[in-house]
Every structure is written in structure tokens, then in C-alpha cells.
C-alpha atoms as a printed R data frame, in Angstrom:
    type eleno elety resid chain resno      x      y        z
1   ATOM     1    CA   MET     A     1 10.881 30.333 -103.928
2   ATOM     2    CA   LEU     A     2 10.301 33.995 -102.911
3   ATOM     3    CA   GLY     A     3  6.366 33.635 -103.373
4   ATOM     4    CA   ARG     A     4  4.278 35.933 -105.336
5   ATOM     5    CA   GLN     A     5  4.393 38.709 -102.958
6   ATOM     6    CA   GLY     A     6  8.140 38.566 -102.865
7   ATOM     7    CA   ILE     A     7  8.330 38.571 -106.669
8   ATOM     8    CA   ARG     A     8  6.003 41.803 -106.858
9   ATOM     9    CA   VAL     A     9  8.116 43.524 -104.207
10  ATOM    10    CA   LEU     A    10 11.152 42.630 -106.366
11  ATOM    11    CA   LEU     A    11  9.643 43.846 -109.597
12  ATOM    12    CA   CYS     A    12  8.501 46.978 -107.933
13  ATOM    13    CA   LEU     A    13 11.976 47.712 -106.693
14  ATOM    14    CA   VAL     A    14 13.463 47.067 -110.048
15  ATOM    15    CA   LEU     A    15 11.090 49.451 -111.917
16  ATOM    16    CA   ARG     A    16 12.131 52.161 -109.343
17  ATOM    17    CA   LYS     A    17 15.780 51.361 -109.525
18  ATOM    18    CA   LYS     A    18 16.735 54.742 -110.934
19  ATOM    19    CA   GLN     A    19 14.908 56.557 -108.257
20  ATOM    20    CA   VAL     A    20 16.223 54.372 -105.401
21  ATOM    21    CA   LEU     A    21 20.032 54.889 -106.527
22  ATOM    22    CA   SER     A    22 19.516 58.506 -106.835
23  ATOM    23    CA   LYS     A    23 18.812 58.711 -103.085
24  ATOM    24    CA   LYS     A    24 21.114 59.140 -100.186
25  ATOM    25    CA   GLY     A    25 21.463 55.977  -98.234
26  ATOM    26    CA   ASN     A    26 20.635 53.634 -101.217
27  ATOM    27    CA   ILE     A    27 22.962 51.198  -99.970
28  ATOM    28    CA   MET     A    28 21.046 50.590  -96.887
29  ATOM    29    CA   ASP     A    29 17.827 50.654  -98.693
30  ATOM    30    CA   PHE     A    30 19.024 47.790 -100.756
31  ATOM    31    CA   ILE     A    31 20.404 45.928  -97.722
32  ATOM    32    CA   HIS     A    32 17.170 46.330  -95.813
33  ATOM    33    CA   THR     A    33 15.102 45.328  -98.676
34  ATOM    34    CA   SER     A    34 17.189 42.189  -99.466
35  ATOM    35    CA   GLY     A    35 16.782 41.510  -95.856
36  ATOM    36    CA   VAL     A    36 12.905 41.698  -95.864
37  ATOM    37    CA   LEU     A    37 12.875 39.391  -99.017
38  ATOM    38    CA   THR     A    38 15.088 36.924  -97.029
39  ATOM    39    CA   ILE     A    39 12.735 37.159  -93.916
40  ATOM    40    CA   GLN     A    40  9.769 36.586  -96.320
41  ATOM    41    CA   HIS     A    41 11.605 33.428  -97.883
42  ATOM    42    CA   LEU     A    42 12.218 32.108  -94.459
43  ATOM    43    CA   GLN     A    43  8.854 32.596  -93.041
44  ATOM    44    CA   ASN     A    44  6.974 31.279  -96.160
45  ATOM    45    CA   ASN     A    45  9.033 28.203  -96.877
46  ATOM    46    CA   TYR     A    46 10.153 27.108  -93.221
47  ATOM    47    CA   ARG     A    47  7.173 27.929  -91.208
48  ATOM    48    CA   GLU     A    48  7.145 24.242  -89.977
49  ATOM    49    CA   TYR     A    49 10.450 24.760  -88.213
50  ATOM    50    CA   ASP     A    50  9.197 27.842  -86.041
51  ATOM    51    CA   SER     A    51  9.322 25.953  -82.941
52  ATOM    52    CA   PHE     A    52 12.923 24.833  -83.402
53  ATOM    53    CA   LEU     A    53 13.930 28.312  -84.525
54  ATOM    54    CA   SER     A    54 12.185 30.021  -81.502
55  ATOM    55    CA   PHE     A    55 14.137 27.548  -79.337
56  ATOM    56    CA   MET     A    56 17.328 28.543  -80.958
57  ATOM    57    CA   SER     A    57 16.575 32.032  -80.423
58  ATOM    58    CA   ARG     A    58 16.168 31.310  -76.630
59  ATOM    59    CA   VAL     A    59 19.479 29.411  -76.808
60  ATOM    60    CA   GLY     A    60 21.204 32.507  -78.015
61  ATOM    61    CA   ASP     A    61 19.684 34.881  -75.317
62  ATOM    62    CA   PRO     A    62 22.491 36.461  -73.573
63  ATOM    63    CA   ARG     A    63 20.519 35.890  -70.055
64  ATOM    64    CA   ASN     A    64 21.339 32.188  -70.499
65  ATOM    65    CA   ILE     A    65 25.042 32.829  -70.124
66  ATOM    66    CA   PHE     A    66 24.358 33.630  -66.305
67  ATOM    67    CA   SER     A    67 21.679 31.174  -65.625
68  ATOM    68    CA   VAL     A    68 23.084 28.223  -67.646
69  ATOM    69    CA   TYR     A    69 26.499 28.194  -68.992
70  ATOM    70    CA   PHE     A    70 28.285 30.028  -66.183
71  ATOM    71    CA   PRO     A    71 26.965 27.831  -63.222
72  ATOM    72    CA   LEU     A    72 28.049 24.847  -65.329
73  ATOM    73    CA   TRP     A    73 31.527 25.922  -66.177
74  ATOM    74    CA   PHE     A    74 32.536 27.724  -63.142
75  ATOM    75    CA   HIS     A    75 32.736 24.586  -61.105
76  ATOM    76    CA   LEU     A    76 34.727 22.811  -63.902
77  ATOM    77    CA   SER     A    77 37.179 25.637  -64.177
78  ATOM    78    CA   HIS     A    78 36.998 29.016  -62.160
79  ATOM    79    CA   ASN     A    79 39.022 30.727  -64.793
80  ATOM    80    CA   VAL     A    80 36.815 29.766  -67.679
81  ATOM    81    CA   GLY     A    81 33.636 30.823  -65.610
82  ATOM    82    CA   THR     A    82 35.291 34.144  -64.768
83  ATOM    83    CA   LYS     A    83 36.432 34.800  -68.276
84  ATOM    84    CA   MET     A    84 32.648 33.884  -69.251
85  ATOM    85    CA   ILE     A    85 31.176 36.768  -67.162
86  ATOM    86    CA   TRP     A    86 33.880 39.200  -68.439
87  ATOM    87    CA   VAL     A    87 33.276 38.402  -71.949
88  ATOM    88    CA   ALA     A    88 29.430 38.508  -71.610
89  ATOM    89    CA   VAL     A    89 29.439 41.764  -69.733
90  ATOM    90    CA   VAL     A    90 31.962 43.601  -71.759
91  ATOM    91    CA   GLY     A    91 30.595 42.283  -75.064
92  ATOM    92    CA   ASP     A    92 27.187 43.257  -74.221
93  ATOM    93    CA   TRP     A    93 28.387 46.838  -73.334
94  ATOM    94    CA   PHE     A    94 30.122 47.050  -76.563
95  ATOM    95    CA   ASN     A    95 26.716 45.855  -78.192
96  ATOM    96    CA   LEU     A    96 24.818 48.902  -76.453
97  ATOM    97    CA   ILE     A    97 27.399 51.432  -77.693
98  ATOM    98    CA   PHE     A    98 27.640 49.998  -81.092
99  ATOM    99    CA   LYS     A    99 23.721 50.041  -81.149
100 ATOM   100    CA   TRP     A   100 23.672 53.737  -80.290
101 ATOM   101    CA   ILE     A   101 26.207 54.605  -82.884
102 ATOM   102    CA   LEU     A   102 24.940 52.503  -85.791
103 ATOM   103    CA   HIS     A   103 21.351 53.397  -85.315
104 ATOM   104    CA   GLY     A   104 20.202 49.934  -86.719
105 ATOM   105    CA   GLN     A   105 16.526 49.598  -87.763
106 ATOM   106    CA   ARG     A   106 14.544 46.337  -86.957
107 ATOM   107    CA   PRO     A   107 12.677 44.650  -89.856
108 ATOM   108    CA   TYR     A   108  9.239 44.523  -87.977
109 ATOM   109    CA   TRP     A   109  8.958 48.349  -87.832
110 ATOM   110    CA   TRP     A   110 11.217 49.345  -90.922
111 ATOM   111    CA   VAL     A   111  8.695 47.859  -93.410
112 ATOM   112    CA   HIS     A   112  5.975 50.214  -91.973
113 ATOM   113    CA   GLU     A   113  8.132 53.196  -92.218
114 ATOM   114    CA   THR     A   114 10.117 53.113  -95.343
115 ATOM   115    CA   HIS     A   115  9.182 54.855  -98.318
116 ATOM   116    CA   LEU     A   116 10.335 52.397 -100.709
117 ATOM   117    CA   PHE     A   117  7.034 50.881 -101.197
118 ATOM   118    CA   GLN     A   118  4.812 53.763 -101.670
119 ATOM   119    CA   ASN     A   119  3.748 52.549 -105.108
120 ATOM   120    CA   CYS     A   120  3.947 48.762 -104.431
121 ATOM   121    CA   SER     A   121  2.212 46.533 -102.150
122 ATOM   122    CA   LYS     A   122  3.901 46.660  -98.701
123 ATOM   123    CA   PRO     A   123  5.633 43.343  -97.759
124 ATOM   124    CA   HIS     A   124  3.937 41.397  -94.875
125 ATOM   125    CA   LEU     A   125  6.266 40.186  -91.917
126 ATOM   126    CA   ASP     A   126  4.852 37.888  -89.330
127 ATOM   127    CA   GLN     A   127  5.664 38.764  -85.648
128 ATOM   128    CA   PHE     A   128  6.085 36.394  -82.814
129 ATOM   129    CA   HIS     A   129  6.195 36.618  -79.054
130 ATOM   130    CA   ILE     A   130  9.813 37.281  -79.129
131 ATOM   131    CA   THR     A   131 10.069 39.764  -82.122
132 ATOM   132    CA   CYS     A   132  9.451 42.947  -80.489
133 ATOM   133    CA   GLU     A   133 12.825 43.753  -79.034
134 ATOM   134    CA   THR     A   134 12.897 47.424  -77.980
135 ATOM   135    CA   GLY     A   135 16.657 48.338  -78.701
136 ATOM   136    CA   PRO     A   136 18.220 49.294  -82.019
137 ATOM   137    CA   GLY     A   137 18.982 46.385  -84.216
138 ATOM   138    CA   SER     A   138 22.614 46.554  -84.922
139 ATOM   139    CA   PRO     A   139 24.462 44.435  -84.175
140 ATOM   140    CA   SER     A   140 22.409 41.559  -82.895
141 ATOM   141    CA   GLY     A   141 22.943 40.952  -79.198
142 ATOM   142    CA   HIS     A   142 21.726 37.491  -79.434
143 ATOM   143    CA   ALA     A   143 24.186 36.615  -82.139
144 ATOM   144    CA   MET     A   144 26.909 38.496  -80.248
145 ATOM   145    CA   GLY     A   145 26.312 36.876  -76.866
146 ATOM   146    CA   SER     A   146 25.846 33.421  -78.280
147 ATOM   147    CA   SER     A   147 29.002 33.683  -80.356
148 ATOM   148    CA   CYS     A   148 31.144 35.032  -77.548
149 ATOM   149    CA   VAL     A   149 30.319 32.621  -74.920
150 ATOM   150    CA   TRP     A   150 30.422 29.484  -77.206
151 ATOM   151    CA   TYR     A   151 33.642 30.831  -78.433
152 ATOM   152    CA   VAL     A   152 35.013 30.686  -74.951
153 ATOM   153    CA   MET     A   153 33.645 27.101  -74.254
154 ATOM   154    CA   VAL     A   154 35.078 25.839  -77.478
155 ATOM   155    CA   THR     A   155 38.590 27.252  -77.084
156 ATOM   156    CA   SER     A   156 38.621 26.426  -73.305
157 ATOM   157    CA   THR     A   157 37.680 22.881  -74.143
158 ATOM   158    CA   LEU     A   158 40.423 22.495  -76.695
159 ATOM   159    CA   ASN     A   159 42.969 23.901  -74.497
160 ATOM   160    CA   PHE     A   160 42.219 21.400  -71.758
161 ATOM   161    CA   ALA     A   161 42.443 18.625  -74.455
162 ATOM   162    CA   ARG     A   162 45.650 19.981  -75.705
163 ATOM   163    CA   SER     A   163 47.105 19.924  -72.314
164 ATOM   164    CA   SER     A   164 45.982 16.225  -71.918
165 ATOM   165    CA   CYS     A   165 47.497 15.343  -75.334
166 ATOM   166    CA   ALA     A   166 50.673 16.921  -74.344
167 ATOM   167    CA   SER     A   167 50.758 14.596  -71.464
168 ATOM   168    CA   SER     A   168 50.198 11.619  -74.057
169 ATOM   169    CA   ALA     A   169 46.758 10.716  -72.509
170 ATOM   170    CA   TRP     A   170 45.429 11.953  -75.911
171 ATOM   171    CA   SER     A   171 46.545 11.109  -79.246
172 ATOM   172    CA   SER     A   172 46.919 14.016  -81.784
173 ATOM   173    CA   GLN     A   173 44.190 12.188  -83.966
174 ATOM   174    CA   ARG     A   174 41.650 12.303  -81.159
175 ATOM   175    CA   PHE     A   175 42.528 15.991  -80.607
176 ATOM   176    CA   TYR     A   176 42.007 16.850  -84.185
177 ATOM   177    CA   LEU     A   177 38.779 14.816  -84.210
178 ATOM   178    CA   LEU     A   178 37.534 16.624  -81.038
179 ATOM   179    CA   ARG     A   179 38.417 20.091  -82.472
180 ATOM   180    CA   SER     A   180 36.511 19.365  -85.785
181 ATOM   181    CA   ILE     A   181 33.520 18.266  -83.771
182 ATOM   182    CA   LEU     A   182 33.609 21.245  -81.437
183 ATOM   183    CA   TRP     A   183 33.873 23.789  -84.172
184 ATOM   184    CA   MET     A   184 31.155 22.030  -86.236
185 ATOM   185    CA   ALA     A   185 28.845 22.338  -83.105
186 ATOM   186    CA   PHE     A   186 29.830 25.985  -82.755
187 ATOM   187    CA   TRP     A   187 28.823 26.826  -86.331
188 ATOM   188    CA   PHE     A   188 25.713 24.742  -86.110
189 ATOM   189    CA   VAL     A   189 24.463 26.814  -83.120
190 ATOM   190    CA   GLN     A   190 25.655 30.100  -84.397
191 ATOM   191    CA   ILE     A   191 24.065 29.540  -87.794
192 ATOM   192    CA   ASN     A   192 20.809 28.658  -86.495
193 ATOM   193    CA   VAL     A   193 20.836 31.352  -83.758
194 ATOM   194    CA   CYS     A   194 21.374 33.987  -86.694
195 ATOM   195    CA   ILE     A   195 18.661 32.349  -88.835
196 ATOM   196    CA   SER     A   196 16.202 32.341  -85.914
197 ATOM   197    CA   ARG     A   197 16.654 36.151  -85.290
198 ATOM   198    CA   VAL     A   198 16.080 36.696  -88.976
199 ATOM   199    CA   PHE     A   199 13.059 34.356  -89.126
200 ATOM   200    CA   ILE     A   200 11.267 36.167  -86.437
201 ATOM   201    CA   ALA     A   201 11.849 39.537  -88.109
202 ATOM   202    CA   THR     A   202 13.757 41.160  -85.174
203 ATOM   203    CA   HIS     A   203 16.988 41.419  -87.122
204 ATOM   204    CA   PHE     A   204 18.326 41.806  -90.863
205 ATOM   205    CA   PRO     A   205 20.855 39.326  -91.974
206 ATOM   206    CA   HIS     A   206 23.695 41.873  -91.947
207 ATOM   207    CA   GLN     A   207 23.021 42.585  -88.213
208 ATOM   208    CA   VAL     A   208 23.286 39.168  -87.085
209 ATOM   209    CA   LEU     A   209 26.458 38.554  -89.032
210 ATOM   210    CA   LEU     A   210 27.968 41.738  -87.504
211 ATOM   211    CA   GLY     A   211 27.024 40.442  -83.984
212 ATOM   212    CA   LEU     A   212 28.465 37.052  -84.578
213 ATOM   213    CA   LEU     A   213 31.946 38.387  -85.792
214 ATOM   214    CA   ILE     A   214 32.156 41.223  -82.871
215 ATOM   215    CA   GLY     A   215 31.323 38.429  -80.268
216 ATOM   216    CA   MET     A   216 34.032 36.182  -81.500
217 ATOM   217    CA   LEU     A   217 36.482 39.265  -81.648
218 ATOM   218    CA   VAL     A   218 35.648 40.191  -77.854
219 ATOM   219    CA   ALA     A   219 36.078 36.545  -76.795
220 ATOM   220    CA   GLU     A   220 39.496 36.332  -78.375
221 ATOM   221    CA   ALA     A   221 40.677 39.523  -76.834
222 ATOM   222    CA   PHE     A   222 40.042 38.142  -73.351
223 ATOM   223    CA   ASP     A   223 42.466 35.272  -74.133
224 ATOM   224    CA   HIS     A   224 45.032 37.969  -73.794
225 ATOM   225    CA   ILE     A   225 43.845 39.740  -70.625
226 ATOM   226    CA   PRO     A   226 45.083 37.499  -67.834
227 ATOM   227    CA   TRP     A   227 44.733 40.084  -64.873
228 ATOM   228    CA   ILE     A   228 40.835 39.304  -64.808
229 ATOM   229    CA   TYR     A   229 41.573 36.065  -62.968
230 ATOM   230    CA   ASN     A   230 43.165 37.809  -59.950
231 ATOM   231    CA   ALA     A   231 41.302 41.131  -60.062
232 ATOM   232    CA   THR     A   232 40.422 42.782  -56.605
233 ATOM   233    CA   LEU     A   233 37.156 44.073  -55.610
234 ATOM   234    CA   LYS     A   234 38.541 47.614  -55.968
235 ATOM   235    CA   LEU     A   235 39.388 46.833  -59.548
236 ATOM   236    CA   TYR     A   236 35.870 45.511  -60.244
237 ATOM   237    CA   LEU     A   237 34.529 48.602  -58.769
238 ATOM   238    CA   GLN     A   238 36.654 50.655  -61.109
239 ATOM   239    CA   VAL     A   239 35.744 48.785  -64.240
240 ATOM   240    CA   ASN     A   240 31.910 49.040  -63.242
241 ATOM   241    CA   GLY     A   241 32.401 52.646  -62.719
242 ATOM   242    CA   PHE     A   242 34.075 53.252  -66.091
243 ATOM   243    CA   LEU     A   243 31.419 51.268  -67.882
244 ATOM   244    CA   LEU     A   244 28.591 53.123  -66.317
245 ATOM   245    CA   SER     A   245 30.007 56.569  -66.540
246 ATOM   246    CA   PHE     A   246 30.990 55.974  -70.332
247 ATOM   247    CA   ALA     A   247 27.583 54.746  -71.241
248 ATOM   248    CA   VAL     A   248 25.915 57.674  -69.295
249 ATOM   249    CA   PHE     A   249 28.442 60.178  -70.842
250 ATOM   250    CA   PHE     A   250 27.801 58.820  -74.279
251 ATOM   251    CA   TYR     A   251 23.796 58.956  -73.689
252 ATOM   252    CA   LEU     A   252 24.142 62.403  -72.713
253 ATOM   253    CA   LEU     A   253 26.115 63.297  -75.430
254 ATOM   254    CA   LEU     A   254 23.719 62.073  -77.955
255 ATOM   255    CA   LYS     A   255 21.053 63.991  -76.179
256 ATOM   256    CA   LEU     A   256 22.927 67.144  -76.435
257 ATOM   257    CA   LEU     A   257 23.324 66.490  -80.225
258 ATOM   258    CA   ASP     A   258 19.551 66.481  -80.353
259 ATOM   259    CA   PHE     A   259 19.421 62.635  -80.832
260 ATOM   260    CA   ASP     A   260 17.238 60.523  -78.733
261 ATOM   261    CA   PRO     A   261 19.114 57.267  -77.922
262 ATOM   262    CA   LEU     A   262 15.825 55.594  -76.961
263 ATOM   263    CA   TRP     A   263 14.246 56.333  -80.405
264 ATOM   264    CA   SER     A   264 13.891 52.540  -80.954
265 ATOM   265    CA   VAL     A   265 11.645 51.910  -77.859
266 ATOM   266    CA   THR     A   266  9.086 54.365  -79.424
267 ATOM   267    CA   LYS     A   267  9.170 52.605  -82.680
268 ATOM   268    CA   ALA     A   268  8.845 49.271  -81.012
269 ATOM   269    CA   LYS     A   269  5.648 50.285  -79.134
270 ATOM   270    CA   SER     A   270  4.173 51.758  -82.501
271 ATOM   271    CA   TRP     A   271  4.521 48.708  -84.566
272 ATOM   272    CA   CYS     A   272  4.464 45.705  -82.320
273 ATOM   273    CA   VAL     A   273  1.260 43.983  -83.113
274 ATOM   274    CA   ASN     A   274  0.746 42.792  -79.511
275 ATOM   275    CA   PRO     A   275  1.613 45.085  -76.552
276 ATOM   276    CA   ASP     A   276  2.108 42.381  -74.409
277 ATOM   277    CA   TRP     A   277  5.245 41.366  -76.288
278 ATOM   278    CA   ILE     A   278  7.075 44.436  -75.486
279 ATOM   279    CA   HIS     A   279  9.182 43.821  -72.327
280 ATOM   280    CA   LEU     A   280 10.927 46.411  -70.152
281 ATOM   281    CA   ASP     A   281 13.957 44.101  -69.674
282 ATOM   282    CA   THR     A   282 14.932 44.449  -73.357
283 ATOM   283    CA   THR     A   283 15.541 48.197  -73.199
284 ATOM   284    CA   PRO     A   284 19.024 49.308  -73.538
285 ATOM   285    CA   PHE     A   285 19.451 50.556  -70.046
286 ATOM   286    CA   ALA     A   286 17.998 47.263  -68.609
287 ATOM   287    CA   GLY     A   287 20.715 45.431  -70.192
288 ATOM   288    CA   LEU     A   288 23.340 47.742  -68.902
289 ATOM   289    CA   TRP     A   289 22.259 47.460  -65.259
290 ATOM   290    CA   ARG     A   290 21.849 43.853  -65.605
291 ATOM   291    CA   ASN     A   291 25.432 43.426  -66.784
292 ATOM   292    CA   LEU     A   292 27.023 45.718  -64.331
293 ATOM   293    CA   GLY     A   293 25.270 43.873  -61.487
294 ATOM   294    CA   ALA     A   294 26.619 40.523  -62.798
295 ATOM   295    CA   LEU     A   295 30.193 42.034  -62.972
296 ATOM   296    CA   PHE     A   296 29.710 43.436  -59.281
297 ATOM   297    CA   GLY     A   297 28.404 40.200  -57.864
298 ATOM   298    CA   LEU     A   298 31.376 38.350  -59.483
299 ATOM   299    CA   GLY     A   299 33.853 40.721  -58.037
300 ATOM   300    CA   LEU     A   300 32.174 40.584  -54.581
301 ATOM   301    CA   ALA     A   301 31.938 36.749  -54.690
302 ATOM   302    CA   LEU     A   302 35.609 35.938  -55.799
303 ATOM   303    CA   ASN     A   303 36.911 38.051  -53.213
304 ATOM   304    CA   SER     A   304 34.639 36.619  -50.319
305 ATOM   305    CA   GLU     A   305 35.610 34.482  -47.438
306 ATOM   306    CA   MET     A   306 33.061 32.039  -48.246
307 ATOM   307    CA   PHE     A   307 34.508 31.350  -51.710
308 ATOM   308    CA   ILE     A   308 37.962 30.855  -50.268
309 ATOM   309    CA   GLN     A   309 36.881 28.419  -47.638
310 ATOM   310    CA   SER     A   310 34.679 26.343  -49.980
311 ATOM   311    CA   CYS     A   311 35.898 26.682  -53.675
312 ATOM   312    CA   LYS     A   312 39.410 27.070  -52.631
313 ATOM   313    CA   GLY     A   313 39.418 24.738  -49.696
314 ATOM   314    CA   LYS     A   314 40.133 20.848  -49.694
315 ATOM   315    CA   ASN     A   315 36.619 19.999  -50.995
316 ATOM   316    CA   SER     A   316 37.080 21.941  -54.081
317 ATOM   317    CA   CYS     A   317 38.951 19.063  -55.780
318 ATOM   318    CA   LYS     A   318 36.151 16.588  -54.895
319 ATOM   319    CA   SER     A   319 34.052 15.375  -57.838
320 ATOM   320    CA   ILE     A   320 31.001 15.095  -55.495
321 ATOM   321    CA   PHE     A   321 31.369 18.707  -54.270
322 ATOM   322    CA   LYS     A   322 31.609 20.133  -57.790
323 ATOM   323    CA   LEU     A   323 28.587 17.914  -58.932
324 ATOM   324    CA   MET     A   324 26.431 18.969  -55.835
325 ATOM   325    CA   CYS     A   325 27.390 22.658  -56.599
326 ATOM   326    CA   MET     A   326 26.319 22.396  -60.100
327 ATOM   327    CA   THR     A   327 23.092 20.767  -59.426
328 ATOM   328    CA   ALA     A   328 22.232 23.141  -56.582
329 ATOM   329    CA   ASN     A   329 23.156 26.174  -58.673
330 ATOM   330    CA   LEU     A   330 21.059 25.151  -61.517
331 ATOM   331    CA   THR     A   331 18.048 24.179  -59.696
332 ATOM   332    CA   PHE     A   332 18.293 27.662  -57.669
333 ATOM   333    CA   LEU     A   333 18.679 29.591  -60.764
334 ATOM   334    CA   GLN     A   334 15.695 28.153  -62.449
335 ATOM   335    CA   LEU     A   335 13.620 28.835  -59.466
336 ATOM   336    CA   TYR     A   336 15.215 32.249  -59.005
337 ATOM   337    CA   ASP     A   337 14.235 33.240  -62.657
338 ATOM   338    CA   LEU     A   338 10.531 32.791  -61.839
339 ATOM   339    CA   ILE     A   339 10.709 35.870  -59.519
340 ATOM   340    CA   LYS     A   340  9.399 38.766  -61.751
341 ATOM   341    CA   MET     A   341 10.165 42.349  -60.953
342 ATOM   342    CA   PRO     A   342  7.640 44.993  -60.987
343 ATOM   343    CA   THR     A   343  7.520 47.236  -64.018
344 ATOM   344    CA   GLN     A   344  5.447 50.189  -62.869
345 ATOM   345    CA   SER     A   345  8.669 52.285  -62.281
346 ATOM   346    CA   GLU     A   346 11.493 52.038  -64.659
347 ATOM   347    CA   PHE     A   347 14.066 53.406  -62.022
348 ATOM   348    CA   LEU     A   348 12.936 50.713  -59.530
349 ATOM   349    CA   PHE     A   349 13.063 48.178  -62.283
350 ATOM   350    CA   TYR     A   350 16.682 49.070  -63.098
351 ATOM   351    CA   ILE     A   351 17.755 48.871  -59.563
352 ATOM   352    CA   LEU     A   352 16.159 45.726  -59.082
353 ATOM   353    CA   CYS     A   353 17.800 44.295  -62.127
354 ATOM   354    CA   PHE     A   354 21.151 45.157  -60.718
355 ATOM   355    CA   CYS     A   355 20.470 43.565  -57.326
356 ATOM   356    CA   LYS     A   356 19.086 40.374  -58.971
357 ATOM   357    CA   SER     A   357 21.992 40.135  -61.412
358 ATOM   358    CA   ALA     A   358 24.471 40.645  -58.721
359 ATOM   359    CA   SER     A   359 23.077 38.017  -56.532
360 ATOM   360    CA   VAL     A   360 23.431 35.298  -59.341
361 ATOM   361    CA   PRO     A   361 27.257 35.112  -59.433
362 ATOM   362    CA   PHE     A   362 27.348 35.732  -55.681
363 ATOM   363    CA   GLY     A   363 25.041 32.741  -54.976
364 ATOM   364    CA   VAL     A   364 26.958 30.437  -57.638
365 ATOM   365    CA   ILE     A   365 30.374 31.219  -56.425
366 ATOM   366    CA   ALA     A   366 30.141 32.029  -52.643
367 ATOM   367    CA   VAL     A   367 26.815 31.025  -51.100
368 ATOM   368    CA   ILE     A   368 25.832 27.729  -52.494
369 ATOM   369    CA   PRO     A   369 29.360 26.363  -52.504
370 ATOM   370    CA   TYR     A   370 29.623 27.389  -49.020
371 ATOM   371    CA   CYS     A   371 26.419 25.759  -47.945
372 ATOM   372    CA   VAL     A   372 27.768 22.639  -49.889
373 ATOM   373    CA   HIS     A   373 30.955 22.717  -48.221
374 ATOM   374    CA   VAL     A   374 29.468 22.756  -44.837
375 ATOM   375    CA   LEU     A   375 27.283 20.016  -45.554
376 ATOM   376    CA   ILE     A   376 30.117 17.754  -46.774
377 ATOM   377    CA   ARG     A   377 32.317 18.868  -43.765
378 ATOM   378    CA   ASP     A   378 29.370 17.997  -41.347
379 ATOM   379    CA   ASP     A   379 28.785 14.645  -43.021
380 ATOM   380    CA   GLY     A   380 32.476 13.836  -42.771
381 ATOM   381    CA   ARG     A   381 32.466 14.494  -39.007
382 ATOM   382    CA   LYS     A   382 29.300 12.300  -38.500
383 ATOM   383    CA   LEU     A   383 31.154  9.278  -40.223
384 ATOM   384    CA   ARG     A   384 34.100  9.663  -37.902
């Protein structure tokens, strides 16, 4: 049920139908209004699930790719872990460019600024501590990041299972069963991540659907780019330079066209009900520097001597080595995440974002595995 307020809004829009249809941009007005009604329906009728939906929103946070999914998968398969970082970084870069192009509104500020409700009661949308994202709304970064990384995990698992099936360790029936289960899990996670972003009023439904689609397309595209697995540090630097220079060039171009690319930050500060909910790390440039740092750290680690000695050495095939690396990495990253960076200076904050993000893959791939390698080697010598 829409509830009384939703019905009043709907009736008001029906009465003003001719006026709305006569205006330029009426299609987006209709989409936004329908999205607001959807958000109201979710908030009014599924309030008891707010804890679960908030959790799913955190599951879809692109930062989990670096702190949870990547450290687990890299020591199961170096190629999958490497592809995961590339997909996350390039996907989030595309997300930034699309946000600047599409100029997407967010529900929690749109309801206060639209003129569609001048003669009607303005719809009320509840805000939560994770509502006040400061970037443009379309496409959804959470939906895009979640779909791309889960797409990589599902397709990679199926590729491993297909190889096992070819060696007759798996029957074709078991493979089809596994494929069905994995894709059901994929869609369960993606649907709930999308619903959660709509529920907290940080995205309209069409924005999460667009993010979901683009994320899958980016992940699929990297299945056909094999050179990322053997890229040199020079190539990583060149890609980083291109991503940064293109983003800065596009930003300056928009400024020259008298359009402020950071317009959404002002709106977020104006309409967020709690100023403490606005965080500098949700701004467009914070995400850019975070991703550039992660890609640089990946290239530095994969081309380091520590990685060659540990993850390419004789201990790399041992289950105890992989298990110790995954455990140590997850423990280290959870503690590392507790370190908060100063936000008094935006420039300093962006530099620290870059350095902190670069240190994550470098620690996961090079430093911690090398320490585990030395520990195992020393224990082996003592046993002799």
C-alpha cells in the first residue's frame, strides 16, 4: 500500500498531469516522482527490515572489494584477485565520468528542490546515517561495484568448476547445480543491495538498475583483456596517468562550460538532516584518488621482489601458506581500517587516500605474504 501521503501525492500529480507533460524534462519528472513513491512505499511498509537493508548497503560498498573480497581471492587465485582490482578501479572511474555526464539527482535532496509539489503536500523521505552521499546519483556506485565484483567471483568459480568437470572430477549435473546456486546468490545480493540503496533514499530505482548493468558489462569486458595479468609497473603508471589526466581534463572542461562538477556536494550539505552524516570520503575526487592508489599499489606489489619470493616461490602452493596469508591479511585490513585520516584539508585528505589505498594491495600481495614466507622457512629450518 502507498499510504495516505503517497496517495495524496499521486492524486496531486494526476490533477497536474497536463501541466507536467507540457514541461521540458517531463520524462525525468515522472521517473523521479515514481521513484519517490517507491521509496515511501519501502520506508512505510518495510521499516522492520532497516537493519538488514543497511547491512546490504554496506555489503555493496565498493571499499569492501579492497578490504574483504580481494585479500580472500588473491591467495586463492592471483589472476582473479588481479582482475578484481582492475574491474573495481576502472568500473569506479567510469562511474565517476558517468555521474558527471548524467547529472543525476538524489532523492533526499530532490524532494526539497523540485517544483512539482508546489500545490501539494511535499512527500517526506526518512534519512539514515548512510544516506547523505555527496556525489551525483546516477549511476549507483554501490550497485555498480557490487555487481562487478560479484560477477567476477561467480564467473571465476564457474570457470574453476568447469575445468574440474572437464577432468571428470565433477559431473555435469553437479556443475549445473553449482551454476544455478551461484547465480541465485548473485541476484539475491544484487537485488537486496539495490533495494537497500533505494530504501535509504540515496538513489532512485533507475539509478541502481543502471549501475547494476554497467558493473556487469565492465566485469565481462575484462574477461577479454588478458594483458592485465602480466602488466609491468610502467604500464600500471601509464594507465594511472591516463585515468587521472582524463578525469582532470573532463573536470576542467566542465568548468569551462560554466558547469560545476561538484554541484552535488553543495546540495548534500544543504539538505542532509545531520551534518555529521556528510563524509569527505564520499566526494567524487576522494573515490578517484582511492582507486588510483589501489591500482598503483597493485602494480608495485606484483612487480616486487617480495611477491616473487613468497607468492611465486615453493611455499605458494602450500595450503598452510595461503590460509595464513588470508587470515593475516583480513586481520591487518580490519585494524588498518580503524585509522582515520584528517579532514581539515581536502588536498591532504586526497593524498592520504592515495597512500592508504596503495598500501592495501602492497601489504596483501607483497609484505604480509613475504613475512609468512620467512616465518614458514625459518620454522622449516628449526625442524631440520
